[in-house]
C-alpha positions as a printed Julia matrix, in Angstrom:
315×3 Matrix{Float64}:
 -14.82  51.58  26.45
 -13.05  50.52  29.63
 -10.61  47.63  29.85
 -13.51  45.17  30.22
 -15.2   46.37  27.04
 -18.03  48.15  28.86
 -18.95  51.63  27.68
 -17.8   54.21  30.22
 -21.01  56.16  29.61
 -23.04  53.14  30.68
 -20.99  52.84  33.87
 -21.56  56.54  34.57
 -25.3   56.24  33.88
 -25.64  53.25  36.21
 -23.62  55.0   38.94
 -25.81  58.1   38.7
 -29.03  56.08  38.74
 -27.98  53.98  41.74
 -26.87  57.07  43.65
 -30.2   58.72  42.86
 -32.01  55.83  44.57
 -30.59  56.81  47.95
 -28.31  53.79  48.21
 -25.04  53.78  50.07
 -22.75  53.17  47.1
 -19.08  52.4   46.64
 -17.42  51.47  43.38
 -15.25  48.37  43.59
 -14.36  47.97  39.94
 -15.08  49.15  36.44
 -18.31  47.13  36.28
 -19.21  46.45  39.92
 -20.47  48.46  42.88
 -20.84  47.6   46.56
 -24.25  48.56  47.95
 -25.74  48.96  51.38
 -29.5   48.95  51.95
 -31.57  48.08  55.02
 -28.42  46.98  56.88
 -27.61  44.48  54.17
 -24.54  44.65  52.0
 -24.92  43.64  48.38
 -23.46  44.2   44.97
 -24.51  45.61  41.63
 -22.67  44.42  38.56
 -22.9   44.72  34.8
 -22.97  41.17  33.47
 -23.37  40.35  29.79
 -25.74  43.2   28.98
 -27.57  43.17  32.32
 -27.34  45.16  35.51
 -27.7   42.63  38.34
 -28.41  43.8   41.9
 -28.01  41.1   44.53
 -28.29  40.88  48.31
 -28.05  38.01  50.8
 -31.27  37.01  52.56
 -32.27  38.43  55.92
 -30.54  36.92  58.91
 -32.29  34.11  60.65
 -33.81  30.87  59.55
 -33.73  30.28  55.81
 -37.27  29.83  54.45
 -38.15  26.56  52.75
 -38.3   26.42  48.94
 -42.11  26.24  49.14
 -42.31  29.33  51.33
 -39.87  31.13  49.04
 -42.19  30.57  46.06
 -44.99  32.18  48.06
 -42.78  35.14  48.97
 -41.76  35.64  45.36
 -45.41  35.94  44.33
 -45.74  38.88  46.73
 -42.79  40.84  45.31
 -43.05  43.83  43.0
 -40.99  44.85  40.0
 -38.17  42.55  38.96
 -37.2   41.51  42.51
 -36.94  37.77  43.09
 -35.41  35.2   45.4
 -33.19  32.72  43.58
 -31.44  29.53  44.62
 -27.73  29.22  43.89
 -25.89  25.98  43.2
 -24.54  25.88  46.77
 -28.1   25.87  48.12
 -28.04  29.47  49.36
 -30.73  32.03  48.58
 -30.19  35.49  47.15
 -32.51  38.45  46.71
 -31.93  39.73  43.18
 -33.2   42.16  40.57
 -32.12  42.37  36.93
 -32.32  45.3   34.53
 -31.47  45.13  30.8
 -28.4   47.28  30.19
 -27.48  46.37  26.64
 -28.65  49.6   25.0
 -26.01  52.23  24.12
 -25.94  55.12  26.6
 -27.53  58.34  25.45
 -31.08  59.21  24.37
 -31.77  55.56  23.51
 -31.1   54.54  27.11
 -33.27  57.21  28.69
 -35.39  54.49  30.28
 -32.48  52.95  32.2
 -32.78  55.17  35.29
 -36.54  54.52  35.78
 -35.94  50.78  35.41
 -33.18  50.89  38.01
 -35.4   52.89  40.36
 -38.16  50.33  39.95
 -35.76  47.44  40.58
 -34.41  49.1   43.72
 -37.95  49.81  44.9
 -38.85  46.14  44.46
 -35.8   45.07  46.47
 -36.62  47.61  49.17
 -40.18  46.34  49.41
 -38.94  42.76  49.74
 -36.52  43.75  52.49
 -39.18  45.62  54.44
 -41.45  42.58  54.25
 -38.75  40.47  55.92
 -37.97  43.01  58.65
 -39.28  42.84  62.21
 -42.11  45.26  62.78
 -39.87  47.41  64.99
 -37.49  48.16  62.11
 -37.52  51.67  60.75
 -39.14  52.19  57.38
 -36.53  54.88  56.66
 -33.79  52.28  56.35
 -34.82  51.41  52.8
 -35.51  53.64  49.81
 -39.13  54.45  49.11
 -40.86  52.15  46.65
 -41.92  54.84  44.2
 -40.41  53.18  41.18
 -43.43  53.61  38.9
 -44.09  56.95  37.31
 -47.43  58.26  38.55
 -49.85  59.37  35.9
 -47.91  57.67  33.1
 -50.01  56.14  30.32
 -50.33  52.36  30.55
 -49.59  49.84  27.83
 -52.34  47.55  26.56
 -51.29  43.86  26.66
 -53.51  43.01  23.68
 -51.88  45.73  21.58
 -48.42  44.61  22.7
 -49.17  41.01  21.67
 -50.41  42.12  18.27
 -47.4   44.33  17.61
 -45.02  41.63  18.84
 -46.54  39.03  16.51
 -47.08  36.34  19.17
 -50.09  34.05  18.86
 -52.64  34.68  21.6
 -56.27  34.26  22.6
 -58.41  36.51  24.78
 -60.58  34.96  27.48
 -63.84  36.29  28.88
 -62.01  37.17  32.1
 -60.01  39.74  30.16
 -56.8   37.78  30.39
 -54.69  36.99  27.38
 -53.17  33.56  26.85
 -50.03  33.68  24.73
 -48.44  30.61  23.12
 -44.82  30.42  24.22
 -42.0   29.49  21.88
 -40.48  26.68  23.92
 -37.41  24.87  22.54
 -38.3   21.32  21.56
 -41.88  22.16  20.66
 -43.49  21.59  24.09
 -46.75  23.52  24.47
 -47.02  26.13  27.2
 -49.16  29.25  27.44
 -48.48  32.37  29.44
 -51.43  34.16  31.03
 -50.98  37.91  30.69
 -52.84  40.36  32.88
 -52.64  43.84  34.32
 -52.47  44.09  38.09
 -51.44  46.89  40.42
 -50.21  49.04  37.56
 -47.95  46.25  36.3
 -48.15  43.77  33.43
 -47.65  40.2   34.64
 -46.8   37.29  32.34
 -47.23  33.94  34.12
 -46.9   30.32  33.04
 -48.05  27.3   35.04
 -45.83  24.22  35.2
 -47.39  22.28  38.06
 -50.94  22.37  39.4
 -51.11  19.76  42.12
 -49.44  21.73  44.87
 -51.81  20.52  47.6
 -50.65  16.91  47.33
 -47.02  17.81  46.62
 -46.6   19.65  49.9
 -47.22  16.38  51.73
 -44.14  14.73  50.21
 -40.68  15.61  48.89
 -42.21  16.3   45.48
 -43.06  19.84  46.56
 -39.65  20.89  47.91
 -37.9   19.26  44.94
 -39.97  21.07  42.3
 -39.76  24.35  44.2
 -35.96  24.05  44.45
 -35.73  23.29  40.72
 -37.83  26.33  39.78
 -35.8   28.61  42.06
 -32.56  27.27  40.55
 -33.75  27.91  36.99
 -34.76  31.46  37.9
 -31.17  32.05  38.99
 -29.9   31.49  35.44
 -32.75  32.91  33.34
 -32.94  36.7   33.5
 -36.21  38.4   34.49
 -37.98  35.14  35.37
 -38.97  34.43  38.96
 -40.35  31.22  40.42
 -43.74  31.66  42.12
 -46.7   29.82  43.59
 -50.31  30.94  43.6
 -53.81  29.59  44.09
 -55.53  28.76  40.82
 -59.11  27.61  40.31
 -57.88  24.02  40.69
 -55.82  24.71  43.81
 -52.16  25.59  44.48
 -50.11  26.04  41.3
 -46.43  26.7   40.66
 -44.55  28.16  37.75
 -42.73  31.24  36.5
 -43.66  34.86  35.98
 -42.22  38.07  34.6
 -43.46  41.38  35.95
 -43.13  44.4   33.66
 -43.86  48.09  34.2
 -47.32  49.21  33.17
 -45.74  51.43  30.51
 -43.58  48.72  28.99
 -42.37  48.56  25.4
 -42.97  45.89  22.78
 -39.32  44.89  23.07
 -39.57  44.37  26.83
 -42.86  42.5   26.41
 -41.25  40.1   23.93
 -38.2   39.76  26.16
 -40.43  38.59  29.0
 -42.22  35.99  26.87
 -38.9   34.77  25.49
 -37.49  34.4   29.01
 -40.51  32.35  30.08
 -40.08  30.17  26.98
 -36.45  29.47  27.84
 -37.29  28.69  31.48
 -40.0   26.21  30.46
 -37.62  24.56  28.02
 -34.98  24.17  30.73
 -37.13  22.4   33.3
 -40.62  21.57  31.99
 -39.84  17.9   31.39
 -37.98  17.62  34.7
 -40.93  19.11  36.61
 -43.24  16.48  35.12
 -40.8   13.71  36.06
 -40.47  14.93  39.65
 -44.25  15.25  39.96
 -44.71  11.59  39.07
 -42.01  10.07  41.27
 -41.53  11.05  44.95
 -38.39   8.91  45.1
 -36.89  10.99  42.3
 -37.7   14.12  44.3
 -35.78  12.77  47.28
 -32.79  11.88  45.12
 -32.79  15.3   43.47
 -32.68  17.08  46.83
 -30.04  14.76  48.25
 -27.76  15.21  45.24
 -28.32  18.87  44.37
 -29.71  20.59  47.48
 -29.16  18.37  50.48
 -29.3   21.28  52.9
 -32.89  21.91  51.79
 -34.11  18.45  52.8
 -36.91  18.84  55.37
 -35.63  17.94  58.8
 -36.18  14.32  59.69
 -36.53  13.02  56.13
 -32.85  12.27  55.53
 -32.41  11.2   59.14
 -35.11   8.55  58.88
 -33.58   7.25  55.68
 -30.1    7.01  57.24
 -31.53   5.38  60.32
 -33.22   2.71  58.19
 -30.0    2.08  56.29
 -28.1    1.74  59.55
 -30.59  -0.81  60.86
 -30.32  -2.83  57.66
 -26.55  -2.79  57.87
 -26.65  -3.85  61.5
 -28.85  -6.84  60.69
């Protein structure tokens, strides 16, 4: 163990895995590394049993919370954009690193490769077309030819209650604190297993008011504190929908499968009631943004409000 209580073998394993991904790497402490990828400088750190890789967003105009949800839905692996308390965005990936180094942690390197590949893919998507593809590691995180895991079998072995729909999707009852009922839809797509839960399904109307930006900002903030979970938007049968998802490798374990469902349960428990409240009250959405994320207020909204207040004061 080093002075921070982290196993030196884990530090060595992480260092070797990160170096093997083609990253420009420099150790800055016994649990933290400075990284360089696609002309962005970031960090990797071991934090409470997790390896967290984090980069600032691309230079230029910061995308709106609504657009960020759309971008998240296009990402692969564990990559995600999260919203910090100061209103800034970060591109992040998280890998469980709580297993003891050795044979039991043999899957750590592939997970790190997949996380780095997801970050690289996200960075390439935000680059101008003239940027060189060689500036980021290749996104070959998944092992080709590896046997895939069956979501139905994983659910059965994990002991979670589920139902199978005619579409082939599984719907798993989440274990949300407080007893609120949410189900995660589980499906295979692109060689990955995706667990997704819907929290809001009236995105079309919400985008016309501050309800949309407020809910999107809340979801992005929650995904910054709940590991694995990313905030996303997608088009459901009823129209635009927003919620959370966890994307797992196609060859995932029962433990990782349960970890994903548990993370979704925690995320729903943290903000499910708040999402419903914001959806019903546009004024509450405005107040939430002004108090928590004022810099994310759509241009003109706050100005009009201040202008009206000034006129009232003048009269």
